[in-house]
C-alpha positions as CSV (number, residue, x, y, z in Angstrom):
1,M,-10.6,-5.1,4.5
2,K,-8.3,-8.1,3.2
3,N,-7.2,-11.1,5.8
4,T,-4.0,-10.9,7.8
5,I,-1.1,-12.8,7.4
6,D,-0.9,-16.6,9.3
7,K,2.5,-15.4,10.5
8,N,4.2,-17.4,13.4
9,W,6.5,-16.3,16.5
10,T,9.9,-17.6,17.4
11,T,12.3,-17.5,20.3
12,N,14.3,-20.3,18.9
13,L,16.0,-19.0,16.2
14,S,19.8,-19.6,16.9
15,P,21.9,-17.9,18.3
16,L,18.9,-15.5,20.0
17,I,17.2,-17.8,21.7
18,G,14.8,-16.0,23.8
19,V,14.0,-13.5,21.4
20,P,11.0,-13.3,19.5
21,M,11.1,-13.2,16.0
22,L,9.2,-14.8,12.7
23,D,9.1,-18.8,12.3
24,S,10.7,-19.3,9.4
25,K,12.9,-22.0,8.4
26,P,16.6,-21.3,8.3
27,G,18.1,-21.4,5.3
28,V,14.6,-20.7,3.3
29,D,13.8,-17.3,1.5
30,I,10.6,-16.0,3.4
31,D,7.3,-15.1,1.8
32,K,7.4,-12.6,-1.2
33,Y,5.0,-10.9,0.8
34,F,7.8,-9.2,3.3
35,H,10.5,-8.7,0.2
36,P,11.4,-5.3,-0.1
37,R,10.3,-3.6,-3.7
38,A,12.7,-5.0,-6.7
39,E,14.4,-1.8,-7.3
40,Y,15.7,-3.0,-3.6
41,T,17.4,-6.1,-5.1
42,Q,18.6,-3.9,-7.8
43,K,20.4,-1.7,-5.4
44,L,22.0,-4.5,-3.8
45,D,23.6,-6.1,-6.2
46,E,25.3,-3.4,-7.9
47,L,26.7,-2.9,-3.9
48,I,27.8,-6.3,-3.8
49,Q,29.1,-6.5,-7.3
50,R,31.2,-3.4,-6.2
51,V,32.3,-5.1,-3.1
52,S,33.6,-8.2,-5.2
53,D,35.6,-5.3,-7.8
54,N,37.1,-4.3,-4.6
55,F,38.5,-7.1,-3.2
56,S,39.6,-8.2,-7.0
57,N,41.6,-5.0,-7.3
58,Y,43.0,-5.4,-3.7
59,T,44.2,-9.1,-4.3
60,D,45.3,-8.3,-7.4
61,S,47.5,-5.8,-6.0
62,L,49.2,-8.2,-3.8
63,I,51.1,-9.7,-6.2
64,P,52.9,-7.9,-8.6
65,N,53.6,-10.4,-11.6
66,P,50.7,-13.2,-10.7
67,T,51.2,-16.7,-12.8
68,P,48.2,-17.1,-14.9
69,E,47.4,-20.1,-12.4
70,E,47.4,-17.4,-9.3
71,K,44.8,-14.6,-11.7
72,K,42.5,-18.1,-12.4
73,A,43.0,-18.5,-8.8
74,I,41.6,-14.9,-8.0
75,R,39.5,-14.9,-10.1
76,K,37.6,-17.7,-8.6
77,L,37.8,-16.1,-5.3
78,T,35.9,-13.1,-6.3
79,N,33.5,-14.7,-7.3
80,S,33.3,-17.1,-4.7
81,V,33.0,-13.7,-2.4
82,N,29.7,-12.8,-4.6
83,K,28.3,-15.6,-4.2
84,Q,29.1,-15.3,-0.3
85,Y,27.2,-12.3,-0.6
86,H,25.0,-13.0,-2.6
87,T,23.2,-16.4,-0.1
88,L,24.2,-13.3,2.7
89,F,21.4,-11.6,1.8
90,H,19.0,-13.3,-0.3
91,S,19.1,-16.3,1.9
92,A,20.3,-19.9,0.9
93,P,20.1,-23.7,2.0
94,D,22.4,-24.1,4.8
95,W,24.6,-27.0,2.8
96,E,24.9,-24.0,0.2
97,K,26.4,-21.5,2.6
98,V,28.9,-23.9,4.2
99,D,29.7,-24.9,0.5
100,I,30.8,-21.1,-0.6
101,N,32.0,-20.1,3.4
102,D,34.2,-23.0,2.8
103,E,35.4,-22.0,-1.0
104,V,36.4,-18.9,0.2
105,N,38.5,-19.5,3.5
106,T,40.3,-21.8,1.3
107,L,41.2,-19.7,-1.4
108,T,41.8,-16.9,1.3
109,N,43.9,-19.4,3.0
110,A,46.1,-19.4,-0.4
111,L,46.3,-15.7,-0.2
112,T,47.3,-14.9,3.4
113,Q,51.4,-15.9,2.1
114,Y,50.8,-12.5,-0.1
115,F,48.5,-9.8,2.8
116,P,51.2,-7.6,4.2
117,D,52.3,-8.6,7.6
118,K,52.9,-6.5,10.9
119,K,56.3,-5.7,9.7
120,S,55.3,-4.3,6.7
121,V,52.7,-2.3,8.6
122,L,55.6,-1.3,10.7
123,R,57.9,0.0,7.9
124,Y,54.6,1.4,6.0
125,S,52.5,2.8,9.0
126,L,48.4,2.9,8.0
127,E,49.5,2.7,4.3
128,K,48.8,-0.8,4.3
129,Y,45.4,-0.2,5.6
130,D,44.9,2.5,2.9
131,E,45.4,0.4,0.3
132,L,42.2,-1.9,1.2
133,F,39.6,1.0,-1.0
134,T,40.4,0.7,-4.7
135,V,36.8,1.1,-5.8
136,I,35.5,1.8,-2.2
137,D,36.2,5.3,-0.7
138,R,38.2,6.1,2.0
139,P,36.8,7.5,4.7
140,F,37.4,10.8,6.3
141,V,38.3,9.1,9.5
142,A,41.6,8.1,7.6
143,D,42.4,11.9,7.5
144,H,42.0,12.9,11.6
145,M,43.6,9.8,13.2
146,H,44.8,11.2,16.1
147,D,42.4,14.2,16.4
148,N,41.0,14.5,19.8
149,D,38.8,17.0,18.8
150,L,37.0,13.9,15.9
151,F,37.6,11.9,19.0
152,S,35.1,13.6,21.1
153,Y,32.9,15.0,18.4
154,W,32.3,11.1,17.9
155,R,30.2,11.0,20.8
156,V,28.2,13.5,19.7
157,A,27.8,12.7,16.0
158,G,29.3,9.2,14.9
159,S,28.8,5.7,14.8
160,N,27.0,4.9,18.5
161,P,25.6,8.8,19.4
162,V,23.5,7.3,22.5
163,A,26.5,6.4,24.8
164,L,27.9,9.7,26.3
165,R,26.0,10.2,29.6
166,G,26.1,13.6,31.6
167,V,27.2,12.5,35.7
168,Q,26.5,14.6,38.8
169,H,29.4,13.3,40.2
170,I,32.6,11.2,39.6
171,P,32.2,6.9,40.4
172,E,34.7,6.3,43.2
173,K,35.9,3.4,40.0
174,F,37.2,6.8,38.4
175,P,39.9,8.4,40.5
176,L,40.4,11.4,38.4
177,T,41.9,14.3,40.4
178,D,41.2,18.1,40.2
179,T,44.8,18.1,38.9
180,Q,44.7,16.1,36.6
181,Y,41.6,17.7,35.3
182,K,43.1,20.8,35.3
183,S,46.2,19.1,33.5
184,V,43.6,19.1,30.2
185,M,41.4,22.0,31.0
186,G,43.4,24.7,32.3
187,K,43.8,26.2,35.5
188,N,40.7,28.5,35.4
189,D,38.3,25.7,35.5
190,S,37.9,22.3,38.0
191,L,36.2,19.5,38.1
192,S,33.9,20.3,40.8
193,L,32.9,24.0,39.2
194,A,32.6,21.4,35.6
195,L,29.8,19.4,37.9
196,K,28.3,22.3,39.2
197,E,27.5,23.2,35.8
198,K,26.6,20.3,34.7
199,R,29.3,20.1,31.8
200,I,31.3,16.6,32.5
201,Y,30.0,13.2,31.1
202,M,30.9,10.1,30.9
203,L,31.4,6.8,28.8
204,D,31.3,3.3,30.7
205,Y,31.0,0.5,29.3
206,H,30.2,-1.6,32.5
207,Y,27.9,-3.4,31.2
208,L,30.2,-4.8,28.2
209,E,31.8,-6.7,31.2
210,S,30.3,-10.1,29.8
211,A,31.3,-9.7,26.5
212,V,35.0,-8.5,26.7
213,T,38.1,-10.6,27.0
214,E,40.6,-8.8,29.4
215,N,42.8,-12.1,29.0
216,G,42.6,-12.7,25.7
217,F,40.4,-14.8,23.3
218,S,41.6,-17.1,20.2
219,K,39.8,-17.7,17.7
220,Q,40.4,-18.1,13.7
221,E,40.5,-14.8,11.8
222,N,38.7,-15.2,9.1
223,G,36.7,-18.3,9.2
224,P,37.1,-21.8,9.7
225,G,40.2,-23.1,8.6
226,T,42.2,-19.8,8.8
227,Q,45.0,-19.1,11.0
228,N,44.3,-18.5,15.1
229,V,44.2,-14.8,17.0
230,T,44.2,-13.8,20.2
231,G,41.6,-11.2,20.5
232,Y,41.3,-8.2,23.4
233,S,38.6,-5.8,24.6
234,Y,38.0,-4.3,27.6
235,A,35.0,-2.2,29.4
236,A,36.8,0.7,29.7
237,I,35.8,4.4,30.7
238,A,36.4,8.1,29.7
239,L,35.7,11.0,30.8
240,F,34.7,14.4,28.5
241,A,33.8,17.8,29.7
242,V,32.4,20.6,27.8
243,S,35.0,23.9,27.4
244,K,34.5,26.9,29.1
245,I,35.5,28.6,26.4
246,T,34.9,26.9,23.2
247,K,31.8,25.3,24.5
248,K,33.0,22.1,23.0
249,L,33.0,18.4,24.2
250,V,36.8,17.7,25.0
251,A,38.0,14.2,25.7
252,V,40.2,14.9,29.8
253,A,40.9,11.1,30.6
254,I,40.5,7.6,29.7
255,Q,40.8,4.3,32.3
256,C,41.1,1.0,30.2
257,G,39.0,-1.0,32.5
258,Q,36.5,-1.3,35.3
259,N,38.9,-1.4,38.7
260,P,41.3,1.2,39.0
261,E,44.1,-1.1,40.7
262,N,44.1,-4.0,38.0
263,N,47.0,-2.1,36.3
264,N,44.3,0.6,34.9
265,P,45.7,4.1,35.4
266,M,44.5,7.2,34.1
267,F,45.9,8.0,30.4
268,L,45.3,11.5,29.3
269,P,45.7,13.7,26.7
270,L,49.5,14.5,27.1
271,L,50.9,15.9,24.3
272,D,54.6,15.6,25.0
273,K,56.5,12.3,23.4
274,K,56.5,10.3,27.0
275,H,52.8,10.5,26.9
276,F,51.3,10.7,23.8
277,W,51.3,7.1,22.1
278,G,50.2,5.9,25.9
279,W,47.2,8.6,25.2
280,E,47.1,6.5,21.7
281,R,46.8,3.3,22.9
282,A,44.0,4.2,25.4
283,K,41.9,6.2,22.8
284,Y,41.9,3.0,20.6
285,V,40.4,0.5,24.1
286,I,37.5,2.9,24.4
287,Q,36.7,2.7,20.1
288,T,36.9,-0.8,20.9
289,A,34.1,-1.0,23.3
290,D,32.3,1.4,22.0
291,E,32.0,-0.3,18.7
292,S,31.0,-3.5,20.3
293,E,28.0,-1.5,22.0
294,H,27.0,-0.1,18.7
295,Q,27.1,-3.3,17.4
296,L,25.2,-5.5,20.1
297,S,23.3,-3.0,21.4
298,T,22.8,0.2,19.3
299,H,22.4,-1.4,16.1
300,L,21.6,-5.3,15.9
301,G,19.3,-5.3,19.6
302,L,17.4,-1.8,19.5
303,T,16.9,-1.4,16.3
304,H,16.5,-4.5,13.9
305,L,15.5,-7.2,16.8
306,L,12.9,-4.4,17.9
307,A,11.2,-3.4,14.9
308,E,10.8,-7.1,14.2
309,V,8.5,-7.2,16.5
310,F,6.2,-4.7,15.6
311,A,6.5,-5.7,11.9
312,L,5.3,-9.0,12.5
313,A,2.1,-8.0,15.3
314,T,1.2,-5.4,12.7
315,V,0.7,-8.4,9.3
316,R,-0.6,-11.3,12.1
317,K,-3.2,-8.2,13.7
318,L,-3.4,-5.7,11.6
319,P,-5.7,-7.0,8.5
320,E,-5.1,-4.4,5.1
321,K,-6.9,-0.5,4.8
322,H,-7.2,-0.8,8.4
323,P,-5.5,2.7,9.4
324,I,-2.4,1.6,11.6
325,H,-1.7,-1.0,9.2
326,D,-1.9,1.9,6.3
327,L,0.3,4.6,9.4
328,L,3.0,1.7,9.7
329,I,3.3,-0.9,7.2
330,S,5.7,0.9,5.0
331,H,8.0,1.2,8.1
332,F,8.6,-2.1,7.4
333,E,9.3,-3.1,4.3
334,G,11.8,-5.3,4.2
335,T,12.8,-5.6,8.1
336,N,11.3,-9.3,9.0
337,R,13.6,-10.6,5.7
338,I,17.0,-8.7,6.7
339,N,16.7,-10.1,9.9
340,H,15.5,-13.6,8.9
341,N,18.4,-13.6,6.0
342,A,20.9,-11.4,7.1
343,T,21.5,-10.6,10.7
344,V,20.8,-14.0,12.4
345,A,22.9,-15.2,9.6
346,L,26.0,-12.2,10.7
347,L,26.2,-13.9,14.0
348,G,27.1,-17.9,12.7
349,A,29.8,-19.1,13.5
350,G,32.8,-17.8,11.8
351,Q,30.8,-14.7,10.1
352,F,30.9,-11.4,11.0
353,V,30.2,-11.0,14.7
354,D,32.3,-14.0,15.5
355,S,35.6,-12.8,13.6
356,L,35.5,-8.9,14.1
357,F,34.7,-9.0,17.9
358,A,37.0,-10.2,20.5
359,A,34.6,-12.1,22.6
360,P,33.3,-15.8,22.3
361,L,30.2,-15.9,20.5
362,E,28.3,-17.0,22.4
363,S,29.2,-14.0,24.9
364,L,28.2,-11.9,22.3
365,A,25.5,-13.5,21.3
366,Q,24.0,-13.8,24.9
367,K,24.7,-9.6,25.1
368,V,22.2,-9.0,22.4
369,I,19.5,-11.1,23.5
370,D,20.0,-9.5,27.5
371,V,19.9,-5.8,26.0
372,R,17.0,-6.8,23.7
373,L,14.8,-8.3,26.7
374,N,16.0,-5.4,29.3
375,Y,15.4,-2.5,26.6
376,N,12.5,0.1,28.7
377,F,10.4,0.9,25.1
378,Y,8.8,3.9,27.5
379,E,12.0,5.0,28.5
380,H,13.4,5.1,24.9
381,F,11.2,7.6,23.0
382,L,14.1,10.3,22.2
383,P,13.0,13.3,24.9
384,T,12.9,10.6,27.7
385,E,15.9,8.8,26.9
386,L,18.2,11.9,26.1
387,K,16.8,13.1,29.5
388,I,17.7,9.7,31.2
389,R,21.3,9.9,30.5
390,G,21.8,13.6,31.3
391,V,22.4,14.8,27.7
392,D,19.1,16.8,27.3
393,D,20.1,20.9,28.4
394,I,21.4,22.7,25.9
395,T,23.4,25.2,27.8
396,A,25.2,22.6,29.1
397,L,25.7,20.5,26.0
398,P,25.8,22.5,22.9
399,D,27.3,20.5,20.2
400,Y,25.3,17.0,19.4
401,P,24.0,17.1,16.4
402,Y,22.3,13.8,16.9
403,R,20.2,15.1,19.5
404,D,19.4,18.4,17.8
405,D,18.4,16.5,14.3
406,G,16.6,14.1,15.8
407,L,14.3,15.5,18.1
408,L,13.8,17.9,14.7
409,I,11.8,14.5,12.9
410,W,10.6,13.3,16.0
411,S,8.6,16.1,16.4
412,A,7.8,16.0,12.7
413,I,6.9,12.3,12.5
414,K,4.3,13.1,16.0
415,D,3.0,15.9,14.1
416,W,2.1,13.6,11.5
417,V,0.6,10.8,13.6
418,S,-0.8,13.0,16.2
419,K,-3.1,14.5,12.8
420,Y,-4.0,10.7,12.0
421,I,-5.1,9.8,14.9
422,E,-6.9,12.4,15.4
423,Y,-9.1,12.2,12.2
424,Y,-9.8,8.6,13.2
425,Y,-10.2,7.8,16.5
426,K,-12.5,11.1,17.7
427,T,-12.4,9.8,21.3
428,N,-10.8,7.7,23.6
429,K,-13.5,5.3,23.4
430,A,-13.0,4.8,19.4
431,L,-9.9,3.8,20.2
432,E,-10.7,1.2,22.7
433,Q,-13.3,-0.3,20.8
434,D,-11.0,-1.0,17.8
435,K,-10.9,-4.8,18.0
436,Y,-8.0,-4.6,15.4
437,L,-5.8,-2.3,17.4
438,M,-6.4,-3.9,20.5
439,D,-5.5,-7.3,19.4
440,W,-2.5,-5.8,18.0
441,M,-1.1,-4.9,21.3
442,D,-2.4,-7.9,23.4
443,D,-0.2,-9.6,20.4
444,I,2.9,-7.6,21.2
445,V,2.6,-7.9,25.4
446,A,2.1,-11.3,24.7
447,N,4.9,-12.3,22.1
448,G,6.5,-9.2,21.4
449,R,8.7,-9.2,25.0
450,I,9.2,-5.8,24.7
451,N,9.3,-4.5,28.5
452,G,7.2,-2.0,29.4
453,F,4.7,-2.6,26.5
454,R,1.4,-2.3,27.0
455,K,-2.4,-2.1,25.7
456,V,-3.0,1.4,25.1
457,T,-6.3,3.5,25.3
458,D,-5.6,6.8,25.5
459,K,-5.1,9.0,22.3
460,N,-2.5,10.7,24.0
461,E,-0.1,7.8,24.8
462,I,-0.9,5.6,21.5
463,K,0.6,9.3,19.0
464,D,4.2,8.3,21.0
465,V,3.4,4.8,21.0
466,L,3.4,5.1,17.1
467,T,6.7,7.6,16.8
468,M,8.5,6.2,19.2
469,I,7.5,2.7,16.5
470,I,7.8,5.1,13.3
471,F,11.6,7.0,14.9
472,T,13.2,3.6,15.5
473,C,12.6,2.7,12.0
474,S,13.7,5.5,10.5
475,A,15.9,8.1,11.6
476,Q,17.0,5.8,15.2
477,H,17.8,2.9,12.6
478,A,20.0,5.7,10.0
479,A,21.8,7.8,12.6
480,V,23.5,4.3,13.2
481,N,23.8,2.4,10.6
482,F,24.7,4.8,8.1
483,T,27.2,6.1,10.2
484,Q,29.3,2.9,9.9
485,P,31.2,3.3,6.8
486,P,32.0,7.2,7.3
487,W,33.1,5.7,10.9
488,M,33.7,3.1,11.6
489,I,35.0,0.7,8.1
490,Y,38.4,1.8,8.5
491,T,40.1,-0.3,11.0
492,P,42.8,1.6,12.3
493,A,40.5,4.7,13.7
494,S,37.6,1.8,15.1
495,T,38.0,-2.2,15.4
496,G,35.8,-4.7,17.7
497,T,38.8,-6.9,18.5
498,L,42.2,-5.7,19.7
499,H,45.6,-7.9,18.0
500,H,47.2,-6.7,22.0
501,K,46.7,-6.0,25.4
502,K,45.8,-2.5,26.7
503,P,48.1,-0.1,27.9
504,T,49.4,-0.3,31.7
505,Q,51.5,2.7,31.7
506,R,50.9,6.2,31.1
507,Q,54.5,6.9,30.0
508,D,57.3,5.6,27.1
509,N,54.6,3.9,24.8
510,T,55.4,4.0,21.5
511,E,53.8,3.9,17.7
512,E,54.9,0.5,16.9
513,Q,52.8,-1.0,19.9
514,W,49.7,1.2,19.2
515,I,49.8,0.0,15.2
516,N,50.3,-4.3,17.0
517,M,47.2,-3.2,18.7
518,I,45.5,-3.3,15.4
519,P,44.2,-6.3,13.9
520,S,45.5,-7.7,10.3
521,I,44.9,-6.4,7.4
522,A,42.9,-9.6,6.6
523,R,40.8,-8.6,8.9
524,S,40.0,-5.5,7.5
525,L,39.6,-6.1,4.6
526,R,36.2,-8.3,5.8
527,K,35.4,-5.1,7.8
528,V,35.5,-3.0,4.7
529,E,33.5,-5.4,2.9
530,I,30.7,-6.1,5.9
531,Y,29.9,-2.6,6.9
532,T,29.9,-1.2,2.7
533,L,27.5,-3.7,2.3
534,L,25.7,-2.8,5.5
535,G,26.1,1.6,5.4
536,E,25.9,1.8,2.0
537,L,22.1,0.3,0.8
538,H,19.9,3.3,0.9
539,H,16.1,1.9,0.1
540,G,13.1,4.3,0.3
541,Y,12.7,7.4,2.6
542,L,10.9,9.0,5.7
543,G,7.8,10.4,4.2
544,E,7.1,7.8,1.4
545,Y,4.2,5.5,2.2
546,I,4.0,2.5,0.3
547,D,2.2,-1.2,-0.2
548,W,4.4,-4.4,-0.6
549,Q,3.4,-4.3,-4.6
550,G,5.1,-0.2,-4.7
551,K,1.3,1.4,-4.9
552,E,0.9,4.6,-3.1
553,I,-1.5,4.3,-0.2
554,F,-2.2,7.6,0.7
555,T,-3.8,9.5,-2.0
556,R,-5.9,12.9,-2.9
557,K,-8.6,10.8,-4.3
558,E,-9.3,8.5,-1.6
559,N,-8.4,10.9,1.4
560,P,-7.9,14.1,0.6
561,I,-7.3,15.1,4.3
562,I,-4.7,12.6,5.2
563,Y,-3.0,13.0,1.7
564,Q,-3.0,16.7,3.2
565,Y,-1.5,15.9,6.5
566,L,1.3,13.7,4.9
567,K,1.2,17.1,2.4
568,D,2.5,18.9,5.4
569,F,4.5,16.0,7.2
570,R,6.6,16.3,3.7
571,N,6.7,20.2,3.7
572,E,7.7,19.6,7.5
573,L,10.8,17.4,6.6
574,S,11.9,19.5,3.5
575,E,12.4,22.9,6.3
576,I,14.4,20.7,8.4
577,T,16.3,19.9,5.8
578,E,16.7,23.1,5.2
579,T,17.6,23.5,9.4
580,I,20.3,20.8,9.4
581,N,22.0,22.3,6.1
582,R,22.7,25.4,7.7
583,K,23.4,23.5,10.7
584,N,26.3,21.9,9.2
585,D,27.6,25.2,7.6
586,D,29.1,25.7,11.5
587,R,29.6,21.9,12.5
588,P,33.3,21.1,12.6
589,F,32.1,18.0,10.5
590,P,28.8,17.8,8.6
591,Y,26.1,15.5,9.9
592,T,23.8,14.2,7.5
593,Y,22.2,10.9,8.8
594,L,19.3,12.4,9.6
595,I,18.9,15.2,7.1
596,P,15.2,12.9,5.8
597,E,16.3,12.4,2.2
598,N,18.8,10.0,4.0
599,I,16.5,8.9,6.2
600,P,14.7,5.2,4.8
601,A,11.0,4.7,6.0
602,S,12.8,0.8,7.5
603,I,15.2,-1.1,8.4
604,N,16.0,-2.5,4.9
605,I,19.5,-3.2,5.2
């Protein structure tokens, strides 16, 4: 077996102090060994060009009859934006990043006078946000802005499908009355009956309290040098019920904070003029909390930063041609590099997270750290995690695409892993005597800071552990990453920061107040760019096993038995594709993110 790679851990990579990561100098690209295949770079460059073209077309449209000087400035700005995103993903010295960012900010400020202001937005409603999409596709959610059915479906098939929890009682801090419940769900249903039948589900963003800004926090709108704007966010709560008639999830009530006495009335989806815009404003408060949880926890904290540990331990402790190295290495293609180059950069001052979320950057980064270090490995095995959240009962909650499709993928991965482990480890003793594997687990326990992870000497347990790792790096990341463009890219539908305070009265809210909550066009354009780059690059696929040079790991010639097991896995994935496609025929909106061919094998973007 070839040697392992001599790389060190660090927990001092700012701003994620305390989170174990690959120790590599900031601003310098990491070793070629950690790079994805060349085709990845080609796809990324094409996507960056598409984003630049979208930016150029939009900024061109802002000036009806541009002077030669203005045309030159737009071209220069477009080139700078292109460079900015190249340095973000490919890495560059800090001084170069600073120079490019400063140039972009300076040139953007010069164009600010041409961006539509809120008066223009109010006059034309959401058309000014639609105009941001010139090359990049306008997402489907833009056509369903006030659709309560889509708002509910978002919880089970959208960008953050792991927030919903079944409840057995209504918490005191959420004083929904039976009368209020009946006004939404009908007189033939009741809160007590729905609780008894396990039909009540809630979103509660209480743990975001340290990363929200109820009183507002002022930041530079688009990075250093741009104007200051105040953003708001809230640890809101929402209640949903499964209809006795349709069996679909229905949004029942929203409270825009944790304390009902702190100007937090109960908003209901009443469609009369007095109540409609209050409900829409409350929904937007929920969307802000949900997007914050998605990026800080579900996406960054619990896929990228979790996979970082297993990827690093694997190259440190498992030599090439070791069976577990061969099983896992494809699931780490590009992971350490994207985390080192882009993930940390996106958390920088004035960067994506800072500019598009309301709370101070220090609070946002600390929330990522807390989420990652408090995460319990065994509690997040998909079947276990669904049970803990109280959403595993398909009779009580029939319509849950993430759960249903995810369990199919989980089962297929476990079948493949089980055959693989049984082939290489005939007994538990054989597992225990594999020094490389034991060293790998020791390294994770000692340095990875994954709560609950332990040294395993039982074959059945190692099957679950490896299934969890592969699922996280493939299906889980796909479910929360590639949902960003269709569900989150359109700022009027979802945002990480509000430009106006929450509603404090149920009645007599207006469309103007709702629009005033939506972030500016300038911020929204940046969001279009970032979510396109993060959510539209598909590289590799589940069931593909290649080494870092792009060579097939499992071949019929080298091991016909393992090769047949891999074929079985791929065949099962093909059957899952057919199953999901049939299900999508009956779903209100197709859920395509866990179709196997849409699932990259690794976290590489």
